[in-house]
C-alpha positions as CSV (number, residue, x, y, z in Angstrom):
1,M,27.0,-2.7,4.0
2,G,27.2,0.3,5.9
3,S,24.8,2.2,8.1
4,R,25.2,5.5,6.8
5,W,25.2,4.0,3.3
6,W,21.8,2.4,3.7
7,R,20.4,5.1,5.4
8,N,21.0,7.6,2.7
9,S,19.5,5.2,0.3
10,C,16.9,3.8,2.0
11,Q,14.9,7.2,2.6
12,E,11.7,6.2,0.9
13,V,11.6,3.3,1.5
14,A,-14.0,-12.9,10.5
15,G,-14.9,-12.8,7.3
16,S,-18.6,-12.7,8.2
17,K,-21.7,-11.3,7.1
18,P,-22.5,-8.2,9.1
19,L,-23.6,-9.1,12.6
20,F,-26.8,-8.1,14.1
21,L,-27.0,-9.8,17.8
22,T,-29.9,-9.0,20.2
23,I,-29.2,-9.7,23.8
24,Y,-31.9,-9.9,26.7
25,T,-30.9,-10.3,30.2
26,T,-34.0,-12.0,31.8
27,V,-35.3,-11.3,35.1
28,I,-33.1,-12.1,38.3
29,V,-34.2,-11.6,41.6
30,G,-35.8,-8.2,41.5
31,I,-33.5,-6.9,39.1
32,V,-35.6,-4.8,36.4
33,V,-35.6,-6.3,32.9
34,S,-33.2,-4.5,30.5
35,S,-32.4,-5.0,26.9
36,F,-29.7,-3.7,24.8
37,Y,-28.5,-4.3,21.2
38,V,-24.9,-4.7,20.0
39,F,-24.3,-3.5,16.6
40,S,-21.5,-4.2,14.5
41,A,-20.7,-3.7,10.9
42,I,-17.5,-5.0,9.7
43,Y,-18.1,-6.5,6.1
44,S,-20.2,-5.7,3.1
45,G,-23.3,-8.0,2.4
46,S,-26.5,-6.7,3.1
47,G,-26.0,-2.9,2.1
48,S,-23.7,-1.8,4.4
49,S,-20.2,-1.8,5.3
50,W,-17.2,-1.3,7.9
51,L,-16.2,1.6,4.7
52,S,-19.3,2.6,5.0
53,S,-19.6,7.0,5.8
54,P,-21.7,7.5,9.2
55,P,-24.6,9.4,8.6
56,S,-24.6,13.2,8.6
57,I,-26.2,13.8,11.9
58,S,-24.5,17.4,13.0
59,S,-23.6,20.6,12.0
60,S,-20.7,20.0,14.0
61,H,-19.8,16.9,12.2
62,V,-17.1,17.4,9.2
63,D,-18.5,18.9,6.0
64,D,-17.2,16.2,4.2
65,H,-16.9,12.5,4.8
66,N,-14.9,11.5,1.9
67,I,-11.6,10.6,1.4
68,N,-10.5,13.6,-0.6
69,Q,-6.8,12.2,-1.8
70,M,-4.9,13.6,-4.4
71,P,-6.5,12.7,-8.1
72,N,-6.9,9.4,-7.9
73,L,-7.9,7.2,-10.8
74,F,-8.2,3.9,-8.9
75,Q,-11.0,5.6,-7.3
76,P,-13.6,5.9,-9.9
77,T,-16.1,7.8,-7.5
78,T,-15.0,9.0,-4.0
79,A,-14.1,6.6,-1.3
80,M,-16.3,6.0,1.7
81,E,-19.6,7.4,0.2
82,A,-21.6,3.9,0.7
83,P,-24.8,4.0,2.0
84,P,-24.8,4.6,6.1
85,P,-25.8,1.5,8.2
86,P,-28.7,2.3,10.7
87,L,-28.0,3.9,14.1
88,Q,-28.3,1.1,16.9
89,P,-28.5,1.6,20.4
90,R,-24.8,0.5,21.7
91,S,-24.4,-1.4,24.4
92,I,-23.7,0.1,28.1
93,S,-20.2,-1.5,28.0
94,E,-16.7,0.1,26.5
95,K,-17.8,0.6,22.8
96,S,-16.3,-1.6,20.5
97,I,-14.3,-0.7,17.2
98,W,-16.7,0.3,14.1
99,D,-19.7,1.0,16.3
100,V,-21.4,3.9,15.3
101,P,-21.6,6.8,17.6
102,R,-25.3,6.8,19.0
103,T,-24.7,10.7,19.9
104,K,-25.8,13.4,17.2
105,K,-23.0,15.7,18.7
106,M,-19.7,15.7,18.1
107,P,-17.9,15.8,21.6
108,P,-15.4,18.6,22.6
109,L,-12.3,18.6,21.7
110,K,-11.0,18.2,24.9
111,S,-12.3,15.1,25.4
112,F,-10.2,13.7,22.9
113,K,-7.0,14.6,24.5
114,L,-4.0,12.5,25.0
115,T,-4.3,11.3,28.6
116,K,-3.3,8.4,30.7
117,E,-6.9,7.2,31.3
118,L,-8.0,7.5,27.2
119,I,-5.3,5.2,27.2
120,E,-6.3,2.8,29.5
121,K,-9.5,2.4,28.2
122,R,-7.9,0.9,25.2
123,V,-5.0,-1.4,26.5
124,K,-5.3,-5.0,26.9
125,D,-2.4,-6.9,28.5
126,N,-0.7,-3.7,29.2
127,V,0.0,-3.3,25.7
128,I,-1.3,-0.2,23.5
129,I,-1.1,-0.3,19.5
130,V,-0.6,3.3,18.1
131,T,-0.4,4.8,14.7
132,F,-1.0,8.5,13.7
133,G,-2.1,10.7,10.6
134,N,-3.3,13.6,8.6
135,Y,-6.6,13.1,6.7
136,A,-4.7,12.4,3.6
137,F,-4.2,8.8,4.9
138,M,-7.7,8.3,6.4
139,D,-7.9,5.1,3.9
140,F,-4.5,3.7,4.9
141,I,-5.5,4.3,8.6
142,L,-8.9,2.9,7.9
143,T,-7.1,-0.6,6.1
144,W,-4.6,-0.2,9.4
145,V,-7.3,-0.9,11.6
146,K,-9.3,-3.4,10.0
147,H,-6.1,-5.6,9.8
148,L,-5.5,-5.5,13.5
149,T,-9.4,-6.0,14.2
150,D,-9.6,-8.9,11.2
151,L,-6.8,-10.5,13.7
152,G,-8.9,-10.0,17.0
153,L,-7.1,-7.4,18.7
154,S,-8.8,-3.9,19.5
155,N,-5.9,-2.3,21.9
156,L,-5.4,0.3,19.9
157,I,-5.9,4.0,19.1
158,V,-4.7,6.6,16.2
159,G,-3.4,9.8,16.9
160,A,-5.0,12.6,14.6
161,M,-3.3,15.5,13.3
162,D,-5.9,17.3,12.0
163,N,-9.7,17.9,13.1
164,K,-10.6,16.6,9.9
165,L,-9.1,13.2,10.4
166,L,-10.1,13.3,14.2
167,E,-14.2,13.9,13.5
168,A,-13.8,11.2,10.6
169,L,-12.7,8.5,12.4
170,Y,-14.7,9.6,15.6
171,W,-18.0,8.6,13.6
172,R,-16.6,5.6,12.0
173,G,-16.2,4.0,15.3
174,V,-12.6,4.0,15.2
175,P,-10.7,5.1,18.8
176,V,-9.1,8.7,18.3
177,F,-7.3,11.0,20.2
178,D,-6.3,14.4,19.2
179,M,-2.2,15.5,18.4
180,G,-2.8,19.1,19.0
181,S,-0.3,19.2,15.6
182,H,-3.0,21.5,13.4
183,M,-1.9,19.3,10.3
184,S,-2.6,20.5,6.6
185,T,-4.8,17.8,5.6
186,V,-3.6,16.9,2.5
187,D,-0.4,14.4,1.3
188,V,2.6,16.3,2.6
189,G,5.2,13.9,0.8
190,W,8.1,12.1,1.9
191,G,11.2,14.9,2.5
192,S,9.1,18.1,2.5
193,P,9.5,20.2,6.0
194,T,5.7,18.9,6.8
195,F,7.1,15.5,6.5
196,H,9.9,16.1,9.2
197,K,7.1,17.6,11.4
198,M,5.6,14.4,11.2
199,G,8.3,12.7,12.3
200,R,9.0,14.6,15.2
201,E,5.5,14.1,16.6
202,K,5.9,10.6,16.6
203,V,9.1,10.7,19.0
204,I,6.7,13.5,20.9
205,L,4.0,10.8,21.0
206,I,6.2,8.3,22.2
207,D,7.8,10.4,24.7
208,A,4.3,11.2,26.1
209,I,3.2,7.7,26.2
210,L,5.9,5.6,27.5
211,P,6.0,7.0,31.2
212,Y,2.3,6.1,31.4
213,G,3.5,2.5,32.2
214,Y,2.1,0.7,29.2
215,E,4.4,-1.4,26.2
216,L,3.8,0.8,23.0
217,L,3.7,-1.1,19.7
218,M,4.0,2.0,17.3
219,C,3.5,2.0,13.8
220,D,3.6,4.1,10.4
221,T,0.3,4.4,8.6
222,D,1.9,2.5,5.4
223,M,2.3,-0.4,6.8
224,V,-0.7,-3.3,7.8
225,W,-0.6,-6.5,10.2
226,L,-1.1,-9.7,8.8
227,K,-0.5,-11.7,12.0
228,N,-1.1,-10.9,15.5
229,P,2.2,-9.6,16.3
230,L,1.8,-9.8,20.2
231,P,2.9,-13.3,21.1
232,Y,6.3,-12.8,19.0
233,L,6.7,-9.6,21.1
234,A,5.7,-11.5,24.1
235,R,8.7,-14.3,23.5
236,Y,11.1,-11.2,24.7
237,P,9.9,-10.2,27.6
238,D,13.3,-8.3,28.4
239,A,14.1,-6.2,25.6
240,D,13.3,-2.5,25.8
241,V,13.0,-1.4,22.3
242,L,12.2,-4.0,19.2
243,T,12.7,-2.5,15.8
244,S,12.6,-3.4,12.5
245,S,15.0,-2.8,9.9
246,D,15.9,-1.9,6.5
247,S,18.0,-4.8,6.1
248,V,17.4,-6.9,2.7
249,E,19.3,-10.1,3.5
250,P,18.5,-12.4,5.6
251,T,21.0,-12.9,8.7
252,V,18.7,-15.5,10.1
253,V,16.3,-18.8,8.4
254,D,14.2,-19.3,11.7
255,D,11.6,-16.4,13.2
256,S,14.3,-15.4,15.5
257,L,15.2,-11.8,16.2
258,D,18.1,-10.9,13.1
259,N,21.7,-11.1,14.3
260,W,22.8,-7.5,15.4
261,K,26.1,-8.5,14.2
262,Q,25.0,-9.1,10.7
263,V,22.8,-6.1,10.4
264,G,24.4,-2.8,8.8
265,A,21.3,-1.5,7.1
266,A,19.1,1.3,9.0
267,Y,17.0,0.6,12.0
268,N,13.6,1.5,10.8
269,I,11.5,3.5,13.0
270,G,8.3,2.2,11.3
271,I,7.7,-0.5,13.3
272,F,8.7,-0.8,16.6
273,H,7.8,-2.0,20.3
274,W,8.8,-0.1,23.3
275,R,8.7,-1.1,26.9
276,P,8.5,1.7,29.8
277,S,11.6,0.9,31.0
278,E,14.2,3.5,32.4
279,S,16.5,3.3,30.1
280,S,13.7,3.5,27.2
281,K,12.4,6.5,28.4
282,K,15.7,7.9,28.8
283,L,16.0,6.9,25.0
284,A,13.1,8.4,24.0
285,K,13.7,11.7,26.2
286,Q,16.7,12.6,24.0
287,W,15.7,11.7,20.9
288,K,12.9,13.8,21.0
289,D,15.2,16.4,22.8
290,M,17.9,16.0,19.9
291,L,15.0,16.6,17.1
292,L,13.3,19.7,18.7
293,A,16.9,21.0,18.7
294,D,17.7,20.4,15.2
295,D,14.9,20.5,12.5
296,T,17.9,19.3,9.8
297,I,17.7,15.9,11.3
298,W,15.6,13.3,9.5
299,D,14.3,11.2,12.7
300,Q,14.8,7.9,11.5
301,N,18.7,9.3,11.6
302,G,18.3,10.5,14.9
303,F,17.3,7.1,16.8
304,N,19.8,5.0,14.9
305,D,22.8,7.6,15.6
306,L,21.6,7.4,19.4
307,V,21.0,3.8,19.5
308,R,24.1,2.8,17.6
309,R,26.3,5.3,20.3
310,Q,27.4,2.0,21.8
311,L,26.2,-1.2,20.4
312,G,27.3,-4.6,21.9
313,P,28.1,-7.4,23.8
314,S,24.9,-9.3,23.3
315,V,22.6,-9.9,26.6
316,D,23.3,-13.4,26.3
317,E,24.0,-16.0,23.9
318,E,20.2,-17.4,23.2
319,S,17.7,-14.1,22.6
320,G,19.6,-12.4,20.4
321,L,19.1,-9.1,22.6
322,V,22.0,-6.5,22.7
323,Y,22.8,-3.9,24.5
324,A,22.7,-0.8,23.0
325,F,22.6,3.0,23.6
326,D,23.7,3.9,27.1
327,G,24.8,0.2,27.6
328,N,21.5,-1.1,29.6
329,L,19.1,-0.3,26.9
330,K,18.3,-4.0,25.6
331,L,17.4,-4.1,22.0
332,G,16.3,-6.7,19.4
333,I,16.1,-6.1,15.5
334,L,13.0,-8.1,14.7
335,P,13.9,-10.7,11.3
336,A,13.2,-8.5,7.8
337,S,11.9,-11.7,6.4
338,I,8.5,-11.6,8.8
339,F,8.4,-8.3,9.8
340,C,8.7,-7.2,6.3
341,S,10.3,-4.2,4.1
342,G,8.9,-3.1,0.7
343,H,11.5,-5.0,-0.7
344,T,11.9,-8.2,1.6
345,Y,8.1,-8.8,1.0
346,F,7.1,-7.3,-2.7
347,V,10.6,-7.8,-4.2
348,Q,12.2,-10.7,-2.7
349,A,9.5,-12.8,-1.0
350,M,12.1,-13.6,1.5
351,Y,9.2,-15.2,3.6
352,Q,8.1,-17.7,1.1
353,Q,11.5,-19.0,0.3
354,L,11.8,-19.3,4.1
355,R,8.6,-21.0,4.4
356,L,7.8,-18.6,6.9
357,D,4.4,-16.5,8.1
358,P,5.0,-12.8,8.0
359,Y,4.0,-10.4,10.7
360,A,3.7,-7.3,8.8
361,V,4.9,-5.3,5.9
362,H,5.8,-1.6,5.6
363,T,5.3,-0.4,2.0
364,T,9.0,1.4,2.0
365,F,11.8,1.0,-0.9
366,Q,8.9,1.8,-3.6
367,Y,8.9,4.8,-6.0
368,A,5.6,6.4,-6.6
369,G,4.6,8.4,-3.3
370,T,1.6,7.5,-1.8
371,D,0.2,6.4,-4.7
372,G,2.9,3.4,-5.3
373,K,2.7,2.5,-1.4
374,R,-1.5,2.0,-2.0
375,H,-1.1,0.0,-5.3
376,R,1.6,-2.3,-3.7
377,L,-0.6,-3.2,-1.1
378,R,-3.2,-3.0,-3.3
379,E,-1.3,-6.1,-5.6
380,A,-0.8,-7.8,-2.2
381,M,-4.6,-7.8,-1.9
382,A,-3.8,-6.4,1.7
383,F,-5.5,-2.7,1.3
384,Y,-9.5,-2.3,2.0
385,D,-11.6,-0.5,-0.6
386,P,-14.9,0.7,-0.6
387,P,-17.3,-1.5,-2.7
388,E,-17.4,0.8,-5.7
389,Y,-14.0,0.6,-6.2
390,Y,-14.8,-2.8,-7.8
391,D,-17.2,-1.8,-9.8
392,S,-17.0,0.9,-12.6
393,P,-19.4,2.5,-15.3
394,G,-18.0,1.3,-18.1
395,G,-16.3,-2.7,-17.0
396,F,-13.3,-3.8,-17.1
397,L,-10.4,-5.0,-19.6
398,S,-7.9,-7.5,-19.1
399,F,-5.5,-9.8,-20.8
400,K,-3.3,-12.5,-20.7
401,P,0.4,-11.3,-21.6
402,S,2.4,-13.4,-23.5
403,I,6.0,-14.2,-23.0
404,P,8.4,-16.2,-25.0
405,K,10.3,-18.9,-22.7
406,S,13.3,-17.6,-24.1
407,M,13.0,-13.9,-23.2
408,L,12.4,-14.7,-19.9
409,L,14.6,-17.5,-18.4
410,D,17.5,-18.3,-21.2
411,G,20.5,-15.7,-21.3
412,P,22.6,-13.9,-18.7
413,H,20.2,-11.6,-16.5
414,T,21.9,-8.2,-17.9
415,V,20.6,-4.5,-18.5
416,E,19.5,-5.3,-22.0
417,S,18.0,-8.7,-21.5
418,H,16.3,-7.1,-18.5
419,F,14.7,-4.1,-20.9
420,A,14.3,-6.6,-23.9
421,L,11.8,-8.4,-21.3
422,V,10.1,-5.3,-20.1
423,N,9.5,-3.7,-23.3
424,Y,8.4,-6.7,-25.1
425,Q,5.5,-6.5,-22.2
426,M,5.4,-2.6,-22.6
427,K,4.4,-2.8,-26.0
428,Q,1.1,-4.9,-24.9
429,I,0.5,-2.9,-22.4
430,R,0.5,0.3,-24.5
431,S,-2.0,-1.7,-26.9
432,A,-4.3,-2.5,-23.7
433,L,-4.1,0.9,-22.6
434,A,-5.5,2.1,-26.1
435,I,-8.1,-0.7,-26.1
436,A,-9.3,0.4,-22.9
437,T,-9.8,3.8,-23.5
438,L,-11.9,3.2,-26.8
439,L,-13.9,1.4,-25.3
440,N,-14.3,3.4,-21.9
441,R,-13.1,0.5,-19.5
442,T,-10.8,0.4,-16.7
443,L,-7.4,-1.7,-17.7
444,V,-6.8,-4.5,-15.0
445,M,-2.8,-4.4,-15.1
446,P,-1.0,-7.7,-15.9
447,P,1.7,-8.8,-13.7
448,L,5.2,-7.4,-14.8
449,W,8.3,-9.5,-14.9
450,C,11.7,-8.0,-14.4
451,R,14.9,-9.3,-14.8
452,L,17.0,-6.8,-12.6
453,D,15.7,-4.9,-9.4
454,R,15.2,-1.3,-9.3
455,L,17.3,1.0,-6.3
456,W,18.4,4.7,-5.9
457,F,21.6,3.6,-6.3
458,A,24.3,1.4,-8.6
459,H,24.1,-1.8,-8.2
460,P,25.1,-5.3,-10.4
461,G,21.3,-6.1,-11.1
462,V,19.9,-7.6,-8.0
463,L,21.6,-6.6,-4.1
464,E,24.2,-9.0,-3.3
465,R,23.2,-11.5,-0.7
466,S,19.6,-10.7,-1.1
467,M,17.1,-13.4,-1.8
468,T,16.0,-11.6,-5.3
469,R,15.2,-14.6,-7.7
470,Q,15.8,-13.6,-11.5
471,P,13.5,-13.1,-13.0
472,F,11.2,-12.1,-10.5
473,L,7.4,-10.6,-10.4
474,C,8.4,-7.2,-9.9
475,P,6.1,-4.3,-8.0
476,L,4.5,-2.0,-11.0
477,D,6.5,1.4,-9.8
478,H,9.5,-0.5,-10.8
479,V,8.5,0.2,-14.6
480,F,5.7,3.1,-14.6
481,E,5.0,6.0,-13.2
482,V,1.6,5.1,-11.1
483,N,1.3,8.2,-9.6
484,V,1.7,9.7,-13.1
485,M,-1.1,7.4,-14.0
486,L,-3.4,8.5,-11.5
487,K,-2.8,11.8,-12.0
488,D,-5.7,14.1,-13.5
489,L,-4.0,15.1,-16.6
490,A,-6.0,17.8,-18.7
491,Q,-7.5,16.5,-21.3
492,E,-7.3,19.0,-23.7
493,E,-3.4,17.5,-24.0
494,F,-3.7,14.2,-23.0
495,G,-7.2,13.0,-23.7
496,P,-9.6,11.0,-21.7
497,G,-8.1,9.4,-18.7
498,I,-7.6,5.9,-18.5
499,S,-8.4,4.0,-15.1
500,I,-6.2,1.0,-13.9
501,R,-6.3,-1.7,-11.4
502,E,-4.0,-4.0,-9.8
503,Y,-2.7,-7.2,-11.8
504,S,-4.8,-9.1,-8.4
505,F,-7.6,-7.3,-8.8
506,L,-10.0,-10.1,-10.4
507,D,-8.7,-13.0,-7.5
508,N,-9.5,-10.3,-5.2
509,P,-12.3,-12.0,-2.8
510,S,-13.7,-8.7,-2.2
511,L,-14.6,-9.0,-5.6
512,P,-18.8,-9.2,-6.0
513,R,-19.6,-12.8,-7.5
514,H,-21.9,-10.6,-10.1
515,M,-18.8,-9.4,-11.5
516,K,-17.3,-12.9,-12.3
517,E,-20.6,-14.0,-14.1
518,S,-20.5,-11.3,-16.3
519,W,-17.4,-12.1,-18.1
520,L,-16.7,-12.2,-21.8
521,D,-13.6,-13.8,-23.0
522,V,-12.1,-13.2,-26.3
523,Q,-9.9,-15.1,-28.4
524,L,-7.5,-13.2,-30.9
525,C,-7.4,-15.2,-34.3
526,Q,-6.2,-14.6,-38.0
527,E,-8.7,-13.3,-40.0
528,G,-9.4,-15.6,-43.0
529,T,-9.5,-18.2,-40.8
530,K,-12.8,-20.1,-39.8
531,D,-15.2,-18.2,-37.7
532,C,-12.8,-15.5,-37.6
533,H,-14.4,-12.4,-38.5
534,A,-15.3,-9.3,-36.5
535,S,-18.8,-10.1,-35.1
536,N,-21.6,-9.2,-32.5
537,N,-22.1,-12.7,-31.7
538,T,-20.6,-14.9,-29.0
539,S,-20.8,-18.7,-28.5
540,P,-23.0,-20.3,-25.7
541,T,-19.6,-20.2,-23.5
542,R,-20.1,-16.8,-23.8
543,Q,-16.5,-16.5,-26.0
544,L,-15.6,-14.9,-29.1
545,K,-13.4,-15.0,-31.7
546,F,-11.9,-11.5,-32.8
547,P,-9.4,-10.7,-35.5
548,K,-6.1,-9.3,-34.9
549,H,-4.3,-6.2,-36.5
550,S,-8.3,-4.5,-35.5
551,D,-8.4,-0.8,-35.9
552,E,-10.4,1.8,-33.6
553,E,-13.2,1.4,-35.9
554,K,-13.5,-2.2,-35.9
555,F,-13.4,-2.2,-32.0
556,K,-16.0,0.1,-31.5
557,S,-18.5,-1.3,-34.0
558,V,-18.0,-5.0,-32.0
559,F,-17.9,-4.6,-28.4
560,S,-20.6,-1.6,-28.4
561,S,-22.8,-4.8,-28.3
562,F,-20.9,-5.9,-25.0
563,K,-20.9,-3.1,-23.4
564,D,-23.2,-5.0,-20.6
565,F,-20.5,-7.5,-19.4
566,K,-18.4,-6.0,-16.6
567,V,-15.5,-8.4,-17.5
568,I,-13.7,-8.4,-21.1
569,Q,-10.7,-10.8,-20.9
570,F,-8.6,-11.1,-23.9
571,S,-6.7,-14.3,-24.6
572,S,-3.6,-12.1,-25.7
573,M,-2.5,-8.3,-26.4
574,Q,-0.1,-9.2,-29.2
575,D,-0.6,-7.7,-32.7
576,A,-4.5,-6.7,-31.3
577,F,-4.4,-3.4,-32.4
578,T,-3.1,-1.6,-35.3
579,G,-3.9,2.0,-33.9
580,F,-6.5,4.8,-34.0
581,I,-8.5,6.5,-36.9
582,D,-8.6,9.8,-35.0
583,K,-5.2,11.4,-35.5
584,T,-5.6,14.1,-32.8
585,R,-7.0,11.3,-30.3
586,E,-4.0,9.4,-30.8
587,E,-1.4,12.4,-30.4
588,K,-3.4,12.9,-26.9
589,F,-3.2,9.3,-26.3
590,R,0.8,9.2,-27.0
591,N,1.3,12.5,-24.8
592,R,-0.5,10.5,-22.5
593,V,1.0,7.1,-22.1
594,K,4.6,8.3,-22.7
595,R,4.7,9.8,-19.1
596,Y,3.7,6.4,-18.0
597,V,6.8,4.9,-17.9
598,G,10.0,5.9,-15.4
599,I,13.1,5.2,-15.2
600,W,15.8,1.7,-14.6
601,C,18.6,2.7,-12.0
602,C,20.8,2.2,-11.8
603,V,24.1,0.8,-14.1
604,E,27.5,0.8,-12.3
605,N,30.7,2.9,-13.0
606,H,28.4,5.6,-14.8
607,T,27.2,9.2,-14.0
608,P,23.9,9.6,-14.4
609,G,23.7,5.9,-13.9
610,H,19.6,5.6,-14.4
611,I,18.3,4.5,-17.9
612,Y,14.9,5.8,-19.2
613,Y,11.8,3.6,-20.3
614,D,10.5,4.5,-23.7
615,M,6.7,3.5,-24.1
616,Y,7.5,3.8,-28.1
617,W,10.5,2.2,-28.1
618,D,9.8,-0.3,-31.0
619,E,9.5,3.0,-33.2
620,K,13.1,3.9,-33.2
621,P,15.6,1.3,-34.5
622,D,18.5,2.5,-33.3
623,W,17.1,2.4,-29.6
624,K,19.5,0.8,-26.9
625,P,19.0,0.7,-23.3
626,L,22.0,3.4,-22.5
627,P,22.1,5.8,-19.8
628,P,22.2,9.7,-20.5
629,Q,25.7,10.3,-22.0
630,T,25.3,13.9,-21.2
631,A,23.6,16.2,-18.9
632,K,21.3,17.6,-22.2
633,E,20.2,13.9,-22.8
634,D,19.1,13.5,-19.3
635,H,15.6,13.9,-19.5
636,P,12.4,11.8,-20.3
637,P,11.8,10.9,-24.1
638,W,9.0,13.3,-25.0
């Protein structure tokens, strides 16, 4: 695979109770008795949580402690609104992460200026771990920090691109510095001018920190650490730069560096490690100068162009390092199997197949913007949400998907067999969405099976030399437009919103016990058979038999008696729902869910090569999975 091809195609790509320790110093040879408390609130369990908002204690504090993101039905209430933990005196030593500030006044902005002294306070073993962003990515940043602190790492700091983020992180006890960017607080979107400005800020930041003399592990906010990477990075002390990549094929089958001769994909700058050598500082400066001189250059392309200016020979026979850039820079490519992209982790599960422990996952190779990234991490149970995410005023609805073995496994993996499999599941999900809106419940989406991968370009079904298995559990954004599902669509046209959760939601350790104990199992049955009739009575084991082919009225009548159950799980959605009685509501529902599905891409030797999914494919007897034949036909099926 040529690097240029990949650069163009892969563009978007300890769990314990809260700890309260009282430490008393004793009188020792005339030393005055002193005492202090160290406070740390990391997990919920006693009314507070690491995600809790700090108290509003100053007019200089941000007016809104909440994470105001794009409308997101994942969040039934605004995030970060849990009751604040009580303020406690802090240790006289350097404050720990998540330690609520004692002060009632926001320190002056100049005290957050990036300086060597500020970084030095956070450095450990000469390493500083850095990410940066604006307020729109507040929950990603908190998740990023939480993963690191759970791994026992505290040598981190966050660059704030707007004052709202800076103040919000400060009041939550997260080390932060001011990047002086005056960035917008909203999600800027991939590829926008502001997005490119953020990329330049990253390069400026690297160029500023390296002269301080510390090793720099620079990360994007849309990635998380799953394992402490510092021992791994320390295995390569001679490396000037260690970078991740967009490679989708393994070049090694152990945890050694990828074979640089076989990595044709772009080096990805979402995860990379810099040592403050003369050659790396030279690279950072040239990279910065290049981007500042031409605002049309994408930062990642600029990095690849510079590093690949000279590539080879190998530094030695063992390390896997290669001379690059100016012939002196020693570069290593982190293995894609354990420093994972969104493809090697979520699609291939390469680390599982190779029996390796992943260090990180970066939410690249996905199709629904920021909402899709968040949903991917939630599916992997790697995103930290506030307690209210695990509750819902109306409760939750789930179901066990039913898929015939032949549809999943038999026959060749073709466009036709892929769409037959996905459409079969889509019809069940459509019924579940209808029932969820009737019962005012949040739908827990089922796991989704695919036969073919989704990409931005023509391909033979799966990428050659990748480890993608067929069929495979595919991310929701491979079929559904997650960002549309979470969008606040006008009720006048689309009816009431339908909240959703990821398929792993009910297995998440963060789900409170009382949710699991308030559970009703619904067994679909054929009306007329024994004990199969619409009834408000359940068995002692909290099971209910409910007739197939029930309509809106029957669902409302029976399940109105079970509003207090937090979770209602159906044994199946096959033939569960016959339709709405209220035709106006049905039309609005149809308008809504038609927009929930996206495209599969792309068939070979045809332009355009994408094929639209159709939520109501089964109402069109002649429907076939074909790409648009003309430009006029190139539109979603509504």
